[in-house]
C-alpha positions, 0 to 999 in steps of 0.5 A, a space after each residue: 524472469 519479471 512478473 508480467 504487471 496484473 491489473 486485474 482478475 474476473 472471478 470464475 464461479 458464483 464467488 462466496 458470498 459476504 458478510 456483514 458479521 464483524 463476529 469472526 475478526 473479533 474470535 479470531 484477533 480475541 487470541 491473538 497472533 493474528 498477521 495483518 496483511 494490508 493493501 490501499 482500501 485500508 488508506 482509502 479514508 485518507 483519502 488516497 484513492 484505491 486501485 479496483 474498489 468503486 471509483 477505483 483508479 485502474 479505471 482510468 489511470 494505467 501506473 508505471 510499469 519497471 520496464 517502461 522506467 527502466 527503457 525511456 527517459 520520456 517516461 521517468 521525465 512524465 512520472 515524476 512530474 507527476 509525482 513530484 506533484 502529487 508529493 506534496 499531496 500525497 506526502 499530507 496524507 493521515 491514519 484514519 481510523 484503520 490505520 489506529 485501530 491496526 497500531 492498538 492491537 499491536 500494541 495490546 499483543 495481537 498481532 504477530 506482525 504487519 504485512 503492508 502493500 501500501 506504500 503510504 507510510 500511514 500504518 508507521 505514522 499510526 504508531 504500529 511497529 515492525 511494518 513490513 513493506 511489500 512494495 517498498 515505500 515512497 517516502 524514499 530514493 534509490 539511485 539504480 548505479 550506485 544504489 544510495 538512499 535519500 528521504 525522498 523530502 530532500 528530492 522534492 526540495 531539488 526538484 521544487 529548485 530546478 522546476 521553479 514554478 512548476 504548479 500545473 492542476 492535478 485531475 486525482 492523485 493515485 495510490 501510487 501518489 501518481 497524478 494524472 498530467 496530460 503531456 503538457 502540463 508534463 511540458 520540459 519538467 526537469 528530472 535531477 540525478 543523484 548526486 553521489 553518482 548522477 544516476 537515475 532515482 528511482 522511488 525507494 517502491 516495488 513497480 508494477 511487473 518489479 519482483 518484490 526482493 526475495 528476502 522480502 518474501 521469506 521473511 512476511 512466509 516466515 511471518 505467516 508460518 510463525 501466526 494464528 490467522 492470517 487478517 486481510 484488510 482492503 485489499 482485493 488480492 488481485 497481484 500475486 504478492 499479495 496473494 502468495 502468503 493468504 495462499 500459503 495461510 490457506 493450505 497450512 490450515 490458518 484462518 484467513 479472514 478478509 475485510 473489503 467490500 468487494 468480491 476478492 481474489 482471496 475469497 475462495 481460500 479465506 474462512 469469510 469476508 467481511 464486507 464492511 467499511 474498514 474504519 468503522 469496522 476495526 474501530 466496533 473490534 477495538 471497542 469489542 474487544 476492549 482495547 482503546 485506540 489512540 485518536 493522535 497521531 503522529 503530525 505531517 512529515 514534510 514534504 
């Protein structure tokens, strides 16, 4: 049975207050063995909006669901037109100070792993190794018939050739790389099939309403078991795919710390929530721990 999409949550009772003191994060990271769980909020400083924060995309945009994508060819046409346009911007986003700080913590042996709910690849671009992409990555495309994987930039080239002159102006780009376009702007956009078998192509990401592969979930659960603490960065923890790991850690007595400006669904499981911007906070933490943060990142990949 596939889970129903959870797009929002309503706090019950008075949420625990946040703090502006990063000292608990410094203390926990200094001891090592910390598992990072990141969400869309860590990428906002790279120009990618989040879903639920102030001005979040869910206030004006409903993400594509797995069920709609599979069942409706017109929905796929709209999705690929918007996603193709969004990729031109999304694919050029570069890591920010928060991503670079996480990479620095990893290089200095303070982390047990990094799990990200994001599909933007920015942790890896900043230098983090062994990142578990819980919801997959937009830089890959999978065929739903034969399972062949291919790079997104190859699909982008094919879509450019099939839709010469397609250049509408999008109102905005969303966290899933989807641009806001009207049906008129989508027009008669042409979708291309798998080059191997002619099947339907889908980005190698977990859509809303789709299950995370069970082997990936178990790998993440094992990372939690091997960790001394869990540090949540920029996630509202609204969807169960990420919240379950916070619950697992809390039930095992492992401290959970959250850095997120707004209240989250996981606050009651956390030791504390630091309500500060991620980039400056993690840079401050790195400085206090004597961990140098690399200010340079790899060039943007082809799009």
